[in-house]
N, C-alpha and C positions, 0 to 999 in steps of 0.2 A: 223454377220457370213452369214445371209442370202444376205446381200448386196454384200459381198466378192464372194460368189458363183455366183451371177448374173454378177459381173464385170468378173469373170472367164469365164462364159459362152459366154460373149459377145465379148471376144477376137478373133480377127480375125486370129491371128497367134499363137494359143495356143500350148501347149506342145503336143507331141504325147502320145499315150497310153502307150507306154513303159517307158517314162520318168515319168509319174504320178505314174506307178507301183513301179519304182525305188524309188521314194520319200517315197512311203507308205512302201516299205521294210525297207528302211533305218530308218524310224520312228519306225518300229516294232523292229529292231535290239535295237535302243536306249533304248526302253521301257522294252524289255524282256531279253536282254542279260545280263549274269551274270558276264563276264569277263569285266574288264575295258578297255582293249585295244580294244575289240569289239565294245563297245560304243564309244571310242574315234575315232575310224575309220569310224564309221557311222556319227558321228557329223561332222568330217571333210569333208566327202562326201556331207553332206547337206550344209556346208559352200560353197563347190565349186558350188553348183547347186542354191544356195539362190540369186545370182545377176540375174542370167537369168530366173529362174523360182520363182520369188519373191512371187507371190500370192499363188501358191501351197505350197510352203515351209511354208509360213507363216500360211497358213490354217491348215495343216497337223502336223507341228513340233513345233510350238510355245510352246504349253503345255508341250511337252517332253523336249524341251530345257530349260524352266523354272525348270523343276523336276531335270534336270542335275545340274543346278546351286544350288539347294538346297542340293543335296545329295552327288556330287562328289566334293565338294570344297577342298578336299586334294590333288586333281590332277589338278595343274595350267593349264596344256595343253588342257584338255578338257573343262575347264572353259573358256579358252581364245577362242577355236573354238566356242563355244556356244554363247559367247558374240559377236563375229564377225557375226556369223549367223543372230543373233536377229538385230545387227546394219543394216546388208544388207536388212533385210525385212522391217524395219521402215524407213530407210533413203530414200532420193529422188535422190540419185546419179545415173545418167543415163550415160552409156558409149556407147552405141550403136549410130552409126551416122545415123540419119534419116533426111527427109526433113523437111522444117518449118513448114507445116500444121501437119504433124505426130508428130513432136517434141512438138508442142503446146498441141495436144490432149494426148500425152504420159506425158506431164508434169502435166497437170491437173489430169490425171488418177492417177499419182504417188503420188501426194499430197494427194488424196483422200485415196489411199490405206495407205500411212504412217500415216494419221490421225486415221484411223480406226484401224489399227495394234496397234498404241500407245493407244488408248482408251481401247483395249482388254487387253494391257499389264498392264496399271495402274489401271484397274478394281479392282483388288486386290492390295490394297495399300502395302501389304508385299512384292510384287515384288519390288517396288522402294526402300524400306527399305533393302530388300536383295541386291540390286544393289549398294546402299550406303556402305553396310558392305564389299562387295567385293573390293571397292575403297581402303580400308586399306591395302589390299594385295600389297606388294611393287614389286611383280613379274611384270615385263614389259608387258609380254603377257596376264596378267589379267587387270592391272591398265588401260593401254592404250585403249583397245577395251571398257572397262567399262565407261571411260570418253566419249568416241565418242558415245556410246549408251545413255548415260544420257543426252548428248547435243541434241542429235536428238529428244528424248522425249520432251525436253523443247521448241525446236522449233515448234513442232506441237502442243502440247497442254500445252503452258507454265503455265498459271494461275493455272491449275489442279495440275501440277507436283510440282510448287513452293509451293502450299498449303500442299502436301504431305511432301515435304522436310522440310517445316517450323515446322510441328508438329512432325517430327522425331526427337528422341533424339540425339543431337550432329550431326545432319545431315549437317548444313552449315558448323561447324567446321571441319568437315571430308573433305569437299570439299576445304576448305583453304589450308588444307596440300598440295594439288597439287601445289601450287605456289612455295613451298619450295623443290620441287623434284629437284634432280641434273640432271635428264635427260630433256634435252630442250623440246624435242617433247611433253613429258607429261606435262611440265610447260606450254608450249604455248597452248596446246589443253585445259588445265585447265583454262586458262584465257578466252578463248573462251567459256567454260562451265559457268563461273561466269558471262560472258556477258549476257548469254541467262537467267541465274538464277536471275540476278539483274534487269532485264528489268520491269519497271512499277510495282515494288514492294517494298514500302518503308520499310516495317518491314524487309524484307531480306537484303536491302540496309544497313540498321542500324547495323544488326548483322555482315555483311561482314566487315563494316567499323571498328567496335569495335573489330574485330579479326585480326587487325593490317594489314588490306589490303592496306591502303595507303603507309605504310613504305615499304611494299614488292613490290608493283607496281612501286613505285619511285625509288626503288633500281634496278629493272629490266630495267627501262628506262635508268638509268645511266650506267648500264653495257652494254646496247646495243649501246651506243653513242649518247644518248639525241635525237636531230633532226636528226642526221645522221644515225640513226639506220634504221632497217628493218621493215617488216610487224609486228613484235612482238611489236615495240613501238606504232605502230598505234592500235593494239588490246589492249594495256594497257591503252592508253588514251581514247578509247572508254569505256572501263571498268570504268575508273575514272569518265568520264561524266555521265555514269549510276548512279554512287554512290552519284554524288554531285547535279545533276540537280533536281530542285524542292524539294530538301531534306534539310531542314534548320538546322537539327540536325547534319546531316554529313557535312555541310559547316562549321558550328561553330566548330565541332571537327577537321576539316582540318586546320582552321584558328589557334585554340588553340594548335595544335600540331607542330605549326612553319613549316608546309609543304609548304605554300606559299613561305618561303625563298628558298627552293629547286628548285623552278621553274625558278629562275633567270638564271642559266647555260644554260637553253634550248634555249634561245634567244640570245646568244652569237655568232652571225653569221658574224658580221662585214661586210665591203664592198667587196662583191664578184661578180665578173661578170660571173663567170662559177660555175659549180659544183652543180646547183640546179636540182637534180634529182626529178622525178615525187614522189619518196617516200618521199623525204625530204620536198617537198612542202605539201604533204598531212600530215605528222607529224606536221609540224609547223602550218598548218591550223587547225589541232586539238588541238594543244598547246593553241593557241590564243582563239579557241572557250572555251576551259577550264577555262581560265582566265574570259571570259565573262560570264560563268555559275556563278562564284563567285560574280561577281559585277553587275548582272543582275537587270534592273530597276524593274522587277517583284519581286525580293526578298524583305524581309522585311527591312526597311530603315536602321535599326540599324545594321543588319548583313552585309549589302553592305558597309556602312560607315566604319565598323571596317575592312573589308577586303581592302577597298580603301586606308586606312591608312596603313595598313601592306604592301601593294605593294609599297608604296611611301617609307616607312621606310627601306625596304630591298634593294631598289635600282631597283625594278621590272620595275616601271614606267619610270625611266631613261633609262632602258635597251630598252624597247619599243620605246621611243622617238628617241633612237639612231638608231633603224631599220627604222622609219619613215623618218628620214632625209638621210639615207644611199642611196648608188647609186647601181644599179645592182639588186635591189630586184625585183621579179616576180610582176606583176601587181596584181594578185589575193592575194597574201601575203600582198602586200602595203595595198590593200583595207581592208583586215580584220584586219590588224594592225592598221589602222585608226579608224576602228569600235571598236576594243578592247581599244584603248587609249581613245575614247570617253567615253565609259563607266567606265573607271577607274578614270576619272576626273568628272563625272557627279554629280554635288551636293556637291563636296568635295572642299572646300575652298583652302586647302593646295595644293591639286594636280592641282587645277586650276591655282593658282598663279605660281606654277612651271611650268606648260605648257606654260604660258604667258611669261616666261623668257627663252624658248627654241629657240635657233637661228639655222638656216639652215646654213650649210657650205659653204657659198657663199661670194663672194667678191664684194661689202661690205656685211657683215652679216645681214641677214633679219630675222625677226621673223617668227616662224614656222607657226603661224596663217596667216600671209600675203601670205606665199608661198602656203599654202593649198587653200586659197580663190582664188589665182591666177589659180588654177587647176579647182575650182568650176565653175567660170565664163568663162572658156576656153571650147568653144563648141567642140573642137578637143579631149578632153579628153573622157575616157569611161564613160558611163552613170552611172555605178555602183561605179566607183570612185568619181564621181561628188556627188552622194548621200552619200557616206561615209563622204566627206568632210562637207557637210551640216550638217550632224548628229554630227560630231566632233565639229563644230561651235556651234551648239544648246546646246551641253553638256557643252562646255566651259562657255556659258552664263547662264546655269540653275541655278538659285538661287545664281547668282554670280553678285551682284549690282557693285561691284568694276570692274568687267571686262566690265559689260554693260558701265558704264561710260567712260572707256577707249576706247571703240569702238566708241561711240557718239562724244567723244572729238576730234577723228581724222577727224571728218566732220566740226567742228566749225572753223570759220574764224581765231581765234587766235592760233590755233594750226596746220594749214595746212603748209606744207613745201613750201615757196615761190620759193625756186630754183628748185622744181620739181625733184631733183635727187632721191628721194625715194618715193616710192608708200605706201601709208597707206591703212589699212583695210577698212576705210570709203571710200576712193576713189575707191577702187575695187568694193564695194557694190553699189555705185552710178553708176559706169560703167556698171556693170551687170544689174542694175535696168533698165536703159535706152538704153540697147544694141538691136540689131535687133534679137537676139536668144531668143525665148520665154522661154526656160528652164532656161536660165540665168536669165530673168526677174523674173520668179517664184522663183529660189533659193535665188536671192539677197532679193527679197521682204520678203521672210520668214525668211531669216538670220537678216534682219534688224528689222523685227517684234519681233525676240527673244531679241534683243538688248533693247527693249522697254517693254518687258513682266514684269508686276507687278512692274514698275518703274515709278512713276509719274514724278520724277526728270528728268529722261532722255526725257521723252515725252515732256515736256516743253523746254528742251534744244535743242532738235531737231527742233522746230519750227524756232530756230535762223539760221538754215542752208540756204544759199543762193546758187542758181545755175546760172551760166553764160550760157544762152541758144545759144546765136549768138553775133557776133561782132557788137557793136553799140546799142544793146538792153539792158535795164536794167536787172539786175539779178532777177531771180524767186525763191521764197521760194521752198523747197522740197515738202511741203504739195500740194502747187499748181500746180507744175510739175506733180506729181502724177495724180491729177485730170484731168490735159490737156491730159495726155496719154489715160486716161480712156474715155474721150469724142472723141478721134481719132478712136475709134473702132478698137483696135489692136486684136490680137489672144485671144481666150478665156482663155487660160493658163495665159498669161500675165494679163489679166484683173482680173482674179481670184487672182492671187497673190497681185496685188496692192490693190484690195479690201480687202483681209485679213490684208494686212499692215495697211490700214487706219481705219479698225475696231478696230485692237489691240492699234493702236495710239490713237484713240478718247476715247476709253472705259476708263472710271474712270479719265478722264482729261477734265474738263469743259473749260480750257482755250483753248486746241486743238479744241474743239468743237466750240467756238467762233471764232477762226481763220477759220475754215472750213466753217462756215456759213456766215463769212464775205464777202466771194466771192459770189456774188449774182448769179452766173451761176451754182453753185453745186446743190442746191435744185431742180431747174427745171430739170437738168440733170437727177437726181436720180428718181424724180416722173415721167419722161417721160419713163425712162427704165423699171419701175415698171407697169406702165399703159399698156404698149404695149402687145399685143398678139403675143409672138414670139415662135419658135419651141423649142423642147426638149433641144437642145444644149444651148439655151440661157436661159432656167429656172434656172440654178444655178447662173448665173450672176444676175438675177432678184432677187432671193432670197438673195444674198449678198448686192445688193443695198438696198432691204428692210431693212436688218440688220443694214446697215450703217446709213440709215435714222433714224430707231428706236433708235441708239445709241445717234444721234443728239438731239432726243427728250428726252430720259431718262437722259442724262447727261448734260442737257441745264440749265445753271444758269440764264436764262431770261435776260441776259445782253444786247442783241440785240432786239430792239423793234419789229422789222419786223419778227424776227423768235423766238419768244417766244414759248413755249411749246404748248399752247391753238392755236395759229396760225398755227402751224405746223400740230397739229392734225386736225384742220379744213381744211388744205390744203390736207391731206391724204384722209379725208372722201368725199372732193368734187372732186379731181382728179382721186383717186383710188378707194376709199370705203375700209372700215375698214375689211370687210370680204375677200376681195380680197388681201389686204396687208397682213393679218395674212396668208392666203393660200400660198402667195409668199414666205413669210418667212419660212413656213414649208418645201418648196423645198430642203433647205440646209440638214437637218437632214435625209429627205427621199432619198437622193443621194445614190447609190450603193456604192460609194467609201468613203462615210463618215464613216461608220461603221467600214471599213477596217483600216482607218487611226487613228480611236479612240482607236484601240486596244494595239498598241505598239509604243512607242516613236520613234523608228528608222524609217525613210522614206525608206521603203522597197518595191519598185515598180518594176514590171516585165519589163516596158517599160516607155518611158517619156510621153505617152498619159495618163497613169494612175496616174501621179504625180498632183494631184488636191488639196488635203487637207492636212493640217499639223496637227499633233496630238495635239499641245498646242491650236491651233485654235478651234479644236473640243470641248475642254473643255470651250473655251469662248462662243462658240454657245450654248452649253448646259446650260451654266449659265445665259445668257442674254435673250434666247428666250422666257422664261416664263415672266421675269420682264417687256420685251418690250410689250409683248401682253397685261398685265395688264395695263401698261402705256397708251396704245393707247384707251383703253375702259374707262378710268378714266375721271372724270369731273374735272372742273377747281377747284371746292372746295375740293375735294379730293387730287389735287395736292397741294394746298395750306396746307392743313393739313399734306400732306406727308413732304413738305418742312419744316414746323414747326417741325415734328417729326425728320426730318433729322438734323436740327440745334440743337434740345434738345439732339439728339444721339451724334452728334459731340462735344457738350459742355460735355456730359457724358464721351465721349471717351477720350477727353483732360484732363478731371479731372482723369479718370482711368490711362491715360498715365502718368500723373504727379505723381500719387501714385504708378504706376508701376516703375517710375524711381526712386523714393525715395526707394521703396522696393529693387529695384536692387543696389542701392548705399548701403544700409544697408546690403544687401547680400554680397556685396564686402567687407564692413567693417568686417562682420561676418568671412568671409574667412580669412581675413589677421589676425583677432585676433586668429581663429583657428589655423592658420599657426604658429603664435607667441606661442600660448599654446603648440602645437606640438612640436616646437622648444625647448621650455623650458623644456617640459617633457623628449625630447631626450637628452638635456643637463643634467637634473637631473638624468635620467638612467645612463648616462656616468659617472657622478660623483660617484653615488652610486656604480658603477662597479669599479670605481678607488678605492674608500673606502674599498669595499670588497676585492680586490686584495691586498690593502695595509695590511689590517688586516690579511689576510691569510699570506702574506709575513712576518709580524711582529710574527704571531704564529709559522710560519717555523723557523723563527731566534730563538726564544724562545726555540722550541723544540731541534734545533741544539745546542744551548747553554746548555741546560739541559743534552743532550746526552754527550757533551764534558765535562761537569762538573762531570758526573757520571764516565766517563772514566778516567779523570785525577784523580778523588778520589780513583779508583781502582788502578791506577798506584801508588799512594802514599802509598796505603796499603801494596805494595810489597817492598816498599824501606826502611822501617823500621824507628827507632827513631834517627839514627846516622846523617841523613840530615835534619838539622835544618833549613837550607835556602830553602829547596824544596818546590814544590807547594803542598799545603794541603788544600782540601775543597773549591778550587777556590781562596785562598789567595796566591798571587804571592810574591816571596821574594823581587821583585822590589817595590812593595807596601809598605812592612814593612820597607825598607830602606828609601823610601820618607818620611814615617812618622817620622822617627828619625830625618832626616834632617830638617823637619818643627819644630820639638821640639827644635832642636839645634838653629834654627833661632828665635824662641820665646825667648829662653835664652839670646842670644844676644841682642834682642830688649829690654829685661828686664834690662841688664847691662847698655845700653845705656840711658834708662829712669833714672836709679839710677845716672848716671853722671850728666844728666840734672839736677837732684834734688840737686847734690852738687853745681853745679853752682849757682843754685837759692839761695842756703844757703850763699854762699860768697857774692852775691849781697846784700842779706839782712844784713849781718855784715858790709859791706861798708856804707850801708845806716844808720845803727846804730851808727858808728863812725862819720858819718858826723853832727850827731845832737848832738853836744856837746857845742854849743854857748849858753850863758845864758841870752841873751837879750829877751825882751818881744815879739817884732815882729817876731823874729826867732822862739819862741814858738808857736806863731800863725800859722806860716808856717809849722812847725813841726807836729802841730795838724793836718793839712789837709794832710800831708804826712803820718801820722800815719794811718789816715783813709784809705789811698790808700794801706798802707802795710798790714793792717788788712784784706781788701778784697783780696789782693794777697796770704795771708797766708791762707784764707779760701779756695781759689782754689786750692792751694798746698795740703791742707789737703784733698779735694776731689780727686785730681789726685792721691794720695798716696793710698786712699782707693781703688780706681779702680784698681791701681797697685797690691795691695795685693790680691784683688779678683782674678785678672788674674793669679797671682802667685799661688793661690789655684787651680784654674781651670788647669793650666799647671801640677801641681803636681798629680791631680786626672787623668789627661789625661795620665800621665806616669804610673800611677798604673794601669789603665785599660788596658794599653798597655801589661805591664807585665803579668796582669792576663790572657789576651788574649793569649799570648805566652805560658803561662804554660798550659792552657786548649788545647791549639793546640797541644803540645806535649804530654799530658796525652791522648788526644783523638787518636793521631797516635800510642801510644804504646798500648793502650787498644784494639783497632781494631782486631788485629790478635786472642787475647786471649779470649775477651769476646764473640765474635761471635754474635753480635747484628745483627738484621735483617736490611735489606736495608732501611726499612721505618724509622727505628730509626736514622740510619746514615743520611738519608736525612733530618730528623727533626733537628738534630744536626747541620748539614751543614747550614740548613737554619738560625738557631738561630746564629751561628757565622757570617754569612754573614751580618745578621741584625745589629749585635753589630758593626761590621767593618764599615758598612754605616753610623751608628749613630756616630761613632768616626771621620770618614771623615767629616761628616756635622758639628760636633762640632768644628774641626779644622778650617773649613771654616769660622764658625761664629767668632773664636778667631782671624782669620786674619782680618776680617772686624772690630772687636773692636780695634785691634792694629792699624789699619788705623785710626779709630776715635781718639785714642789716639795720633797719630802724629799730626792730625789736631789741637787738644786741644794744644799740645806742641807749635805749631806755633803760636796759639792765645796768649799763656802765653808770648812767646818771644816779641810779639807786645806789650803786656801790660808792660813787663819790660823796653822796650824801652821808652815808655811814662814815666815810673817812673824815668829814668835816666835824661830825659829832665826837669822833674819837680824838681829833686835834683839840676840840674845846675841854675835853676831859683831861688831855695832856697839859694844857695850859694851867688849868686850875691845880694839877699836881706839881706843875713847876713853881707856882707861887708858894706853895708849901714847902718845897725843896729849897728855895732861896734862903730860907732862915738857917738851913744847915749847911750852905755852901762852902763856908770856911773850913768845916770839920771833914770835907770830902774832897781835898785837893787831888789826892792820888787817883781817886776814881773820877775826878774831873779829867786828869789827863788821858785815862783810858777812853773816856767818852769822846774826848777830841779826835782820838784816833779812829774812833769808830765813825765820826762825822766826816772826816776826812774821806774815809772809804766811800762813805756814802755819797759825796760830792763827786768822786771819781766815777761812781756809776751813773750819776745824773748827767755828767758829761758825756759818758759813752752812749747814753740814751740819746742825747741831742745830736750827737754825730751819726747815729743810726737814723734819725728823723731827717737830717740833712741829706743822707745818703738816699733816701726815699724819694726826695724832691719836695719842693714847694709849690703850693697851687698856681703862682705866677708862672712857674715854668711849665707846668702840665697845660695851662690854657695856652701859652705861647706854642707849645709843641702841637696842639690840636689845631690851632690857626694855620700853623705852617703845613700841616697835613692836607687842611682843606685847600690851601692856596696850591699846593702840589697837584691836588685832584682837579681844580680847575684849569690849571696849566696843561694837565694830561688831556682833558676835553677839549681844550683849544687845539691842541696839536693833532687830535683825531679829527677835528672838523676840518683843519687844513688838509689833512691826508685825503679825506673823502672828497673835498673840492678838487684837489688835484687829480684824483681819479677820473671824476667826471669830465 
């Protein structure tokens, strides 16, 4: 407060004495007046004075205004005036026109006043809580000035106000309701409030995100027209950046909520030569920056990778590539799009492969990479655009050995287009590497170094590249050409780029080191550069030469006798000195631009003069500086021990690699087996589900069947006993008729069998009559025939016994049928009178159904037995045919024997005795047949049984009528 009074006293154009008295009187009226109208008028007057006399009103009236907010909440008008007055006191808005010097002094003084008044206001945390509660009022004159006042407080003392809101119950949730306000002015100012609230506070950012802020903000952007929207879209995008930048939790929530997919329509701009307003450019720039926030290299690798995959799957990367290849795009948007695509594909193999397949809409079509490289090596293009293309090329090759191989292959003799119709990426890089533009030299060298990064195979392949320097001269290797340019004393930027390329190329590649040392001029050049005492500008080149020479020592395989490790170290000690060499090597990491390049992968330089170091090269320097220093001070014995250790480690690594491959193969097999198991489990679950469904369907059918059965039973109860052929307890009249037809069929089958038996009897009689010849030879034949006849008779007896048993079964079946019919009728008559329970009826029904099913089963068995009898009948016919053939043979023999009949009378007597015995057996067989019964008697018996059954039915009907 004393500070404020001092400021007031120091003002050159302070208020007159009357105005100060007026403010004091108004404050007294606000504090002492009992009428609400008087207090309201006084606060209105203070509001009108608060802009011009900000200091005096703030000193005298702030306490009274806060008291009004606490006591007069029922009157929205006075609350609105009080909030507006406080906003005028705390905010830094200046409306008076002053010159530049006065404006600067006034702005500084205004900021100090705003911070001091804010500190006074938030000293009592209840004031901020009170302001949050006032924001719940839907009245426009209360909510809008409340939003503006809270935003002003956050601008002056953001961290303190954020902490108060954070500990306030439901503080953030109340502010989130502003985004849903139907009044656009409040909603838009609510976005500005949340911008100030979420700035640099991770806890509040998480709360706001989980209060559905992403959904609401994206809806507002869509309603406003995406990139074609106004300042509101810009504010929403800034708020989204606040929520997502450096906040891994919110980034994951944004991705998991499928909000990345909703960003695709933002970039549907197409080919437009006009219509790029300044606001649209700003909006699209912020949208691209928002994508870069999600895939920034500084994010955790897992989070970045998942966002990259999501952007490819939803088509966002494809949309960005469309903008990249479109015409009429503003330069700054094109540059930012290239940077965005760079980070979307960086380290993601799928996205890198897609980017490699993108072609520019030219005739003939060219790969997008080639078109971009053409811009990079073109000195007429803007500097920021060339830096963006270089970053895109670096990101395309980052952890992409496939892409590295494709770039290097365009330089090899076998793949160069002999016609010269198309330009390849490798040719563009070589052209830039040896052009007169130092910036193109540096960019091409760094780009080519990234094609070799951590890829020993491509380092060896690049040794095969041959360059034609001039007509008539033999081709020179690319490695030799680089050293030739170094020795020619070109610009520092060119030499730095070439030295970075050579250091990257030779590191971890002994074959490249051997090729480099094979040129006898290279080592003297390097030692000469290091040993000279040059100015500060050349110190960086000396450091890089020292690094390159150290690489030739550390990665030397001692294959060249003149340039073995020990000899090179002796040369350094003799020509340079070890201490001086180490000092020159340290110039690299001590350079002012080294630390700047090591911070971020993106080559972001204010001007071409600052483009010296590459980010990946700073990692290489950090890795090699220490080991080279140790290698310089090591003795030959230590080198030998180190080489032996390296060989041992290489053998160990090969063994470990072998086992890793085995483990990898086993893992693949395990994965396949797991997939098979999961497939089988899925099939098993499907089958179990199908079985369960079938069981449930069967149960439903059973329930439906039982329900229908009960319903049909109730219907039969109402029909009475006069309807004998109606449905009863699940027995259909059709089924009874079918049973009767089957019984009739059995009777006809029985008659057929009896007729067959009669035919067999006649055959036997014929056989007997044919056996009357008295000679001995005929007797012998008749004896054999009698044996056959005996067997035939035995089979006939068996057949008759089976027939009798079937007849008994048929009789029993008819009896059971009659009993079933009687019981059915008795049951139908007894239901209305007896009044049995439904359970008893169901039991009887079940019993009757069981007997009926048994009857059907027995009928089926009887059919099977009849079929078997038919088969036996066919076999008997076959036997009778064989007997007839035997009789014919016997008759022929008898004719032959009649000639000798007179000479065999004694044998004739014996034959007569045998025939008599045979006649006796035939008579006994006939008696047995008579005992089994004749067909007429069987039919009469069945008819008598049917007649008895009908009599029984008539008696039952009489009894039921007598009961009624």
